[in-house]
mmCIF file of the N, C-alpha and C atoms, coordinates in Angstrom:
data_MODEL
# 
_entry.id   MODEL 
# 
loop_
_atom_site.group_PDB 
_atom_site.id 
_atom_site.type_symbol 
_atom_site.label_atom_id 
_atom_site.label_alt_id 
_atom_site.label_comp_id 
_atom_site.label_asym_id 
_atom_site.label_entity_id 
_atom_site.label_seq_id 
_atom_site.pdbx_PDB_ins_code 
_atom_site.Cartn_x 
_atom_site.Cartn_y 
_atom_site.Cartn_z 
_atom_site.occupancy 
_atom_site.B_iso_or_equiv 
_atom_site.pdbx_formal_charge 
_atom_site.auth_seq_id 
_atom_site.auth_comp_id 
_atom_site.auth_asym_id 
_atom_site.auth_atom_id 
_atom_site.pdbx_PDB_model_num 
ATOM 1   N N  . MET A 1 1  ? 100.763 54.352 43.684 1.00 0.00 ? 1  MET A N  1 
ATOM 2   C CA . MET A 1 1  ? 101.347 54.054 45.193 1.00 0.00 ? 1  MET A CA 1 
ATOM 3   C C  . MET A 1 1  ? 102.476 53.017 45.315 1.00 0.00 ? 1  MET A C  1 
ATOM 4   N N  . LYS A 1 2  ? 102.508 51.844 44.560 1.00 0.00 ? 2  LYS A N  1 
ATOM 5   C CA . LYS A 1 2  ? 103.683 51.666 44.437 1.00 0.00 ? 2  LYS A CA 1 
ATOM 6   C C  . LYS A 1 2  ? 104.589 52.361 43.598 1.00 0.00 ? 2  LYS A C  1 
ATOM 7   N N  . LEU A 1 3  ? 104.598 52.905 43.014 1.00 0.00 ? 3  LEU A N  1 
ATOM 8   C CA . LEU A 1 3  ? 105.373 54.713 42.561 1.00 0.00 ? 3  LEU A CA 1 
ATOM 9   C C  . LEU A 1 3  ? 105.673 55.238 44.037 1.00 0.00 ? 3  LEU A C  1 
ATOM 10  N N  . PHE A 1 4  ? 104.710 55.344 44.251 1.00 0.00 ? 4  PHE A N  1 
ATOM 11  C CA . PHE A 1 4  ? 104.980 56.533 45.762 1.00 0.00 ? 4  PHE A CA 1 
ATOM 12  C C  . PHE A 1 4  ? 106.250 56.187 46.378 1.00 0.00 ? 4  PHE A C  1 
ATOM 13  N N  . LEU A 1 5  ? 105.911 54.625 47.052 1.00 0.00 ? 5  LEU A N  1 
ATOM 14  C CA . LEU A 1 5  ? 106.254 54.075 47.750 1.00 0.00 ? 5  LEU A CA 1 
ATOM 15  C C  . LEU A 1 5  ? 107.872 54.108 47.609 1.00 0.00 ? 5  LEU A C  1 
ATOM 16  N N  . LYS A 1 6  ? 108.140 53.097 45.938 1.00 0.00 ? 6  LYS A N  1 
ATOM 17  C CA . LYS A 1 6  ? 109.223 53.256 45.677 1.00 0.00 ? 6  LYS A CA 1 
ATOM 18  C C  . LYS A 1 6  ? 109.929 53.904 45.209 1.00 0.00 ? 6  LYS A C  1 
ATOM 19  N N  . THR A 1 7  ? 109.343 55.361 44.959 1.00 0.00 ? 7  THR A N  1 
ATOM 20  C CA . THR A 1 7  ? 110.675 56.564 44.797 1.00 0.00 ? 7  THR A CA 1 
ATOM 21  C C  . THR A 1 7  ? 110.479 57.526 46.095 1.00 0.00 ? 7  THR A C  1 
ATOM 22  N N  . ASN A 1 8  ? 109.197 57.501 47.026 1.00 0.00 ? 8  ASN A N  1 
ATOM 23  C CA . ASN A 1 8  ? 109.478 58.566 48.023 1.00 0.00 ? 8  ASN A CA 1 
ATOM 24  C C  . ASN A 1 8  ? 109.534 58.610 49.490 1.00 0.00 ? 8  ASN A C  1 
ATOM 25  N N  . TYR A 1 9  ? 109.159 56.633 49.957 1.00 0.00 ? 9  TYR A N  1 
ATOM 26  C CA . TYR A 1 9  ? 108.960 56.031 51.253 1.00 0.00 ? 9  TYR A CA 1 
ATOM 27  C C  . TYR A 1 9  ? 110.553 56.365 51.624 1.00 0.00 ? 9  TYR A C  1 
ATOM 28  N N  . HIS A 1 10 ? 109.931 57.201 52.888 1.00 0.00 ? 10 HIS A N  1 
ATOM 29  C CA . HIS A 1 10 ? 111.963 56.816 53.590 1.00 0.00 ? 10 HIS A CA 1 
ATOM 30  C C  . HIS A 1 10 ? 112.976 57.686 53.453 1.00 0.00 ? 10 HIS A C  1 
ATOM 31  N N  . LYS A 1 11 ? 112.489 58.369 52.420 1.00 0.00 ? 11 LYS A N  1 
ATOM 32  C CA . LYS A 1 11 ? 113.712 58.570 51.648 1.00 0.00 ? 11 LYS A CA 1 
ATOM 33  C C  . LYS A 1 11 ? 114.113 60.147 52.095 1.00 0.00 ? 11 LYS A C  1 
ATOM 34  N N  . PRO A 1 12 ? 115.693 60.405 51.895 1.00 0.00 ? 12 PRO A N  1 
ATOM 35  C CA . PRO A 1 12 ? 116.184 61.858 52.658 1.00 0.00 ? 12 PRO A CA 1 
ATOM 36  C C  . PRO A 1 12 ? 115.553 62.801 52.121 1.00 0.00 ? 12 PRO A C  1 
ATOM 37  N N  . GLU A 1 13 ? 114.917 62.895 50.885 1.00 0.00 ? 13 GLU A N  1 
ATOM 38  C CA . GLU A 1 13 ? 113.450 63.876 50.509 1.00 0.00 ? 13 GLU A CA 1 
ATOM 39  C C  . GLU A 1 13 ? 112.437 63.973 50.812 1.00 0.00 ? 13 GLU A C  1 
ATOM 40  N N  . ASP A 1 14 ? 112.404 63.982 51.612 1.00 0.00 ? 14 ASP A N  1 
ATOM 41  C CA . ASP A 1 14 ? 111.114 63.323 52.111 1.00 0.00 ? 14 ASP A CA 1 
ATOM 42  C C  . ASP A 1 14 ? 110.120 64.649 53.139 1.00 0.00 ? 14 ASP A C  1 
ATOM 43  N N  . ARG A 1 15 ? 109.605 65.117 52.927 1.00 0.00 ? 15 ARG A N  1 
ATOM 44  C CA . ARG A 1 15 ? 109.030 66.176 52.776 1.00 0.00 ? 15 ARG A CA 1 
ATOM 45  C C  . ARG A 1 15 ? 108.274 66.127 54.220 1.00 0.00 ? 15 ARG A C  1 
ATOM 46  N N  . LEU A 1 16 ? 107.820 67.487 54.589 1.00 0.00 ? 16 LEU A N  1 
ATOM 47  C CA . LEU A 1 16 ? 106.037 67.704 55.700 1.00 0.00 ? 16 LEU A CA 1 
ATOM 48  C C  . LEU A 1 16 ? 104.789 66.925 54.837 1.00 0.00 ? 16 LEU A C  1 
ATOM 49  N N  . HIS A 1 17 ? 105.580 68.089 53.243 1.00 0.00 ? 17 HIS A N  1 
ATOM 50  C CA . HIS A 1 17 ? 104.612 69.108 52.657 1.00 0.00 ? 17 HIS A CA 1 
ATOM 51  C C  . HIS A 1 17 ? 103.693 67.869 51.757 1.00 0.00 ? 17 HIS A C  1 
ATOM 52  N N  . GLN A 1 18 ? 104.306 66.258 51.590 1.00 0.00 ? 18 GLN A N  1 
ATOM 53  C CA . GLN A 1 18 ? 103.699 65.163 50.868 1.00 0.00 ? 18 GLN A CA 1 
ATOM 54  C C  . GLN A 1 18 ? 102.356 64.707 51.089 1.00 0.00 ? 18 GLN A C  1 
ATOM 55  N N  . ILE A 1 19 ? 101.531 64.286 50.708 1.00 0.00 ? 19 ILE A N  1 
ATOM 56  C CA . ILE A 1 19 ? 99.958  64.163 50.714 1.00 0.00 ? 19 ILE A CA 1 
ATOM 57  C C  . ILE A 1 19 ? 99.952  63.221 51.577 1.00 0.00 ? 19 ILE A C  1 
ATOM 58  N N  . PHE A 1 20 ? 99.289  63.021 52.486 1.00 0.00 ? 20 PHE A N  1 
ATOM 59  C CA . PHE A 1 20 ? 99.301  62.048 53.942 1.00 0.00 ? 20 PHE A CA 1 
ATOM 60  C C  . PHE A 1 20 ? 97.032  62.058 54.132 1.00 0.00 ? 20 PHE A C  1 
ATOM 61  N N  . ASN A 1 21 ? 97.659  61.086 54.097 1.00 0.00 ? 21 ASN A N  1 
ATOM 62  C CA . ASN A 1 21 ? 95.689  60.659 54.388 1.00 0.00 ? 21 ASN A CA 1 
ATOM 63  C C  . ASN A 1 21 ? 95.280  60.063 55.338 1.00 0.00 ? 21 ASN A C  1 
ATOM 64  N N  . TRP A 1 22 ? 95.332  61.131 56.451 1.00 0.00 ? 22 TRP A N  1 
ATOM 65  C CA . TRP A 1 22 ? 94.808  61.625 57.876 1.00 0.00 ? 22 TRP A CA 1 
ATOM 66  C C  . TRP A 1 22 ? 93.408  60.675 58.222 1.00 0.00 ? 22 TRP A C  1 
ATOM 67  N N  . GLN A 1 23 ? 92.309  60.789 57.107 1.00 0.00 ? 23 GLN A N  1 
ATOM 68  C CA . GLN A 1 23 ? 91.523  59.901 57.325 1.00 0.00 ? 23 GLN A CA 1 
ATOM 69  C C  . GLN A 1 23 ? 91.827  58.061 57.937 1.00 0.00 ? 23 GLN A C  1 
ATOM 70  N N  . ALA A 1 24 ? 92.948  57.935 57.081 1.00 0.00 ? 24 ALA A N  1 
ATOM 71  C CA . ALA A 1 24 ? 93.165  56.327 56.751 1.00 0.00 ? 24 ALA A CA 1 
ATOM 72  C C  . ALA A 1 24 ? 94.232  56.294 57.801 1.00 0.00 ? 24 ALA A C  1 
ATOM 73  N N  . ALA A 1 25 ? 94.672  57.715 58.941 1.00 0.00 ? 25 ALA A N  1 
ATOM 74  C CA . ALA A 1 25 ? 96.100  56.558 59.972 1.00 0.00 ? 25 ALA A CA 1 
ATOM 75  C C  . ALA A 1 25 ? 95.168  56.459 60.632 1.00 0.00 ? 25 ALA A C  1 
ATOM 76  N N  . THR A 1 26 ? 93.524  57.678 60.439 1.00 0.00 ? 26 THR A N  1 
ATOM 77  C CA . THR A 1 26 ? 92.832  57.644 62.254 1.00 0.00 ? 26 THR A CA 1 
ATOM 78  C C  . THR A 1 26 ? 92.317  55.908 62.410 1.00 0.00 ? 26 THR A C  1 
ATOM 79  N N  . ILE A 1 27 ? 91.788  55.339 61.133 1.00 0.00 ? 27 ILE A N  1 
ATOM 80  C CA . ILE A 1 27 ? 91.357  54.281 60.796 1.00 0.00 ? 27 ILE A CA 1 
ATOM 81  C C  . ILE A 1 27 ? 92.133  52.981 61.740 1.00 0.00 ? 27 ILE A C  1 
ATOM 82  N N  . PHE A 1 28 ? 93.407  52.790 60.638 1.00 0.00 ? 28 PHE A N  1 
ATOM 83  C CA . PHE A 1 28 ? 94.508  52.767 60.812 1.00 0.00 ? 28 PHE A CA 1 
ATOM 84  C C  . PHE A 1 28 ? 95.208  52.362 62.663 1.00 0.00 ? 28 PHE A C  1 
ATOM 85  N N  . ALA A 1 29 ? 94.852  53.370 63.284 1.00 0.00 ? 29 ALA A N  1 
ATOM 86  C CA . ALA A 1 29 ? 95.418  54.027 64.938 1.00 0.00 ? 29 ALA A CA 1 
ATOM 87  C C  . ALA A 1 29 ? 94.568  52.628 65.651 1.00 0.00 ? 29 ALA A C  1 
ATOM 88  N N  . GLY A 1 30 ? 92.937  53.152 65.192 1.00 0.00 ? 30 GLY A N  1 
ATOM 89  C CA . GLY A 1 30 ? 92.204  52.976 65.742 1.00 0.00 ? 30 GLY A CA 1 
ATOM 90  C C  . GLY A 1 30 ? 92.327  51.324 65.582 1.00 0.00 ? 30 GLY A C  1 
ATOM 91  N N  . VAL A 1 31 ? 92.593  50.558 65.108 1.00 0.00 ? 31 VAL A N  1 
ATOM 92  C CA . VAL A 1 31 ? 92.537  49.447 64.578 1.00 0.00 ? 31 VAL A CA 1 
ATOM 93  C C  . VAL A 1 31 ? 93.685  49.035 65.910 1.00 0.00 ? 31 VAL A C  1 
ATOM 94  N N  . ASN A 1 32 ? 94.280  49.344 65.073 1.00 0.00 ? 32 ASN A N  1 
ATOM 95  C CA . ASN A 1 32 ? 95.797  48.825 66.080 1.00 0.00 ? 32 ASN A CA 1 
ATOM 96  C C  . ASN A 1 32 ? 95.979  48.649 68.076 1.00 0.00 ? 32 ASN A C  1 
ATOM 97  N N  . PHE A 1 33 ? 94.700  49.688 67.906 1.00 0.00 ? 33 PHE A N  1 
ATOM 98  C CA . PHE A 1 33 ? 94.122  49.638 69.651 1.00 0.00 ? 33 PHE A CA 1 
ATOM 99  C C  . PHE A 1 33 ? 93.150  49.278 70.155 1.00 0.00 ? 33 PHE A C  1 
ATOM 100 N N  . TYR A 1 34 ? 92.685  48.540 69.058 1.00 0.00 ? 34 TYR A N  1 
ATOM 101 C CA . TYR A 1 34 ? 91.583  47.100 69.503 1.00 0.00 ? 34 TYR A CA 1 
ATOM 102 C C  . TYR A 1 34 ? 92.050  46.853 69.488 1.00 0.00 ? 34 TYR A C  1 
ATOM 103 N N  . ILE A 1 35 ? 92.930  45.846 68.685 1.00 0.00 ? 35 ILE A N  1 
ATOM 104 C CA . ILE A 1 35 ? 93.648  44.985 68.670 1.00 0.00 ? 35 ILE A CA 1 
ATOM 105 C C  . ILE A 1 35 ? 94.771  44.640 69.954 1.00 0.00 ? 35 ILE A C  1 
ATOM 106 N N  . ASP A 1 36 ? 95.271  45.766 70.488 1.00 0.00 ? 36 ASP A N  1 
ATOM 107 C CA . ASP A 1 36 ? 96.045  45.751 71.746 1.00 0.00 ? 36 ASP A CA 1 
ATOM 108 C C  . ASP A 1 36 ? 95.732  45.490 73.455 1.00 0.00 ? 36 ASP A C  1 
ATOM 109 N N  . VAL A 1 37 ? 93.794  46.170 72.540 1.00 0.00 ? 37 VAL A N  1 
ATOM 110 C CA . VAL A 1 37 ? 92.775  45.892 74.161 1.00 0.00 ? 37 VAL A CA 1 
ATOM 111 C C  . VAL A 1 37 ? 92.942  44.832 74.434 1.00 0.00 ? 37 VAL A C  1 
ATOM 112 N N  . THR A 1 38 ? 92.375  44.056 72.949 1.00 0.00 ? 38 THR A N  1 
ATOM 113 C CA . THR A 1 38 ? 92.042  43.086 73.218 1.00 0.00 ? 38 THR A CA 1 
ATOM 114 C C  . THR A 1 38 ? 93.230  41.651 73.485 1.00 0.00 ? 38 THR A C  1 
ATOM 115 N N  . LEU A 1 39 ? 93.910  42.149 73.382 1.00 0.00 ? 39 LEU A N  1 
ATOM 116 C CA . LEU A 1 39 ? 95.053  41.114 73.622 1.00 0.00 ? 39 LEU A CA 1 
ATOM 117 C C  . LEU A 1 39 ? 95.883  41.293 75.037 1.00 0.00 ? 39 LEU A C  1 
ATOM 118 N N  . ALA A 1 40 ? 95.405  42.474 75.330 1.00 0.00 ? 40 ALA A N  1 
ATOM 119 C CA . ALA A 1 40 ? 95.841  42.902 76.771 1.00 0.00 ? 40 ALA A CA 1 
ATOM 120 C C  . ALA A 1 40 ? 94.902  42.435 78.138 1.00 0.00 ? 40 ALA A C  1 
ATOM 121 N N  . ASN A 1 41 ? 93.879  42.563 77.308 1.00 0.00 ? 41 ASN A N  1 
ATOM 122 C CA . ASN A 1 41 ? 92.318  42.107 77.902 1.00 0.00 ? 41 ASN A CA 1 
ATOM 123 C C  . ASN A 1 41 ? 92.023  40.334 78.147 1.00 0.00 ? 41 ASN A C  1 
ATOM 124 N N  . HIS A 1 42 ? 92.452  40.096 76.822 1.00 0.00 ? 42 HIS A N  1 
ATOM 125 C CA . HIS A 1 42 ? 92.474  39.048 77.400 1.00 0.00 ? 42 HIS A CA 1 
ATOM 126 C C  . HIS A 1 42 ? 92.712  37.684 78.636 1.00 0.00 ? 42 HIS A C  1 
ATOM 127 N N  . LEU A 1 43 ? 91.896  36.447 78.633 1.00 0.00 ? 43 LEU A N  1 
ATOM 128 C CA . LEU A 1 43 ? 92.195  35.889 80.033 1.00 0.00 ? 43 LEU A CA 1 
ATOM 129 C C  . LEU A 1 43 ? 93.282  34.932 80.404 1.00 0.00 ? 43 LEU A C  1 
ATOM 130 N N  . ARG A 1 44 ? 93.476  34.127 79.214 1.00 0.00 ? 44 ARG A N  1 
ATOM 131 C CA . ARG A 1 44 ? 95.590  33.798 78.390 1.00 0.00 ? 44 ARG A CA 1 
ATOM 132 C C  . ARG A 1 44 ? 96.505  34.370 77.448 1.00 0.00 ? 44 ARG A C  1 
ATOM 133 N N  . ASP A 1 45 ? 97.378  34.517 78.469 1.00 0.00 ? 45 ASP A N  1 
ATOM 134 C CA . ASP A 1 45 ? 98.311  34.573 77.712 1.00 0.00 ? 45 ASP A CA 1 
ATOM 135 C C  . ASP A 1 45 ? 98.331  34.641 75.878 1.00 0.00 ? 45 ASP A C  1 
ATOM 136 N N  . SER A 1 46 ? 98.994  34.906 75.082 1.00 0.00 ? 46 SER A N  1 
ATOM 137 C CA . SER A 1 46 ? 99.507  34.942 74.165 1.00 0.00 ? 46 SER A CA 1 
ATOM 138 C C  . SER A 1 46 ? 100.791 34.351 73.684 1.00 0.00 ? 46 SER A C  1 
ATOM 139 N N  . ASN A 1 47 ? 100.783 33.138 72.811 1.00 0.00 ? 47 ASN A N  1 
ATOM 140 C CA . ASN A 1 47 ? 101.809 32.133 72.711 1.00 0.00 ? 47 ASN A CA 1 
ATOM 141 C C  . ASN A 1 47 ? 101.668 32.393 71.129 1.00 0.00 ? 47 ASN A C  1 
ATOM 142 N N  . TRP A 1 48 ? 102.950 31.845 70.643 1.00 0.00 ? 48 TRP A N  1 
ATOM 143 C CA . TRP A 1 48 ? 103.180 31.456 69.139 1.00 0.00 ? 48 TRP A CA 1 
ATOM 144 C C  . TRP A 1 48 ? 103.826 30.177 68.809 1.00 0.00 ? 48 TRP A C  1 
ATOM 145 N N  . ASN A 1 49 ? 102.882 30.653 67.697 1.00 0.00 ? 49 ASN A N  1 
ATOM 146 C CA . ASN A 1 49 ? 103.021 29.083 66.726 1.00 0.00 ? 49 ASN A CA 1 
ATOM 147 C C  . ASN A 1 49 ? 103.919 29.267 65.758 1.00 0.00 ? 49 ASN A C  1 
ATOM 148 N N  . ASP A 1 50 ? 104.769 28.010 66.399 1.00 0.00 ? 50 ASP A N  1 
ATOM 149 C CA . ASP A 1 50 ? 106.105 28.061 65.071 1.00 0.00 ? 50 ASP A CA 1 
ATOM 150 C C  . ASP A 1 50 ? 106.071 26.751 64.656 1.00 0.00 ? 50 ASP A C  1 
# 
């Protein structure tokens, strides 16, 4: 994976035919949606801990 990121990730030679893990992307999107909904429905505003 590190080799792929080092040699192919976001480069001009990127192509749509590269391997894409749709199952992992679906899980990632679902987790992010759950986090967003949880934060949006929280009774108090979020705050940063500096």
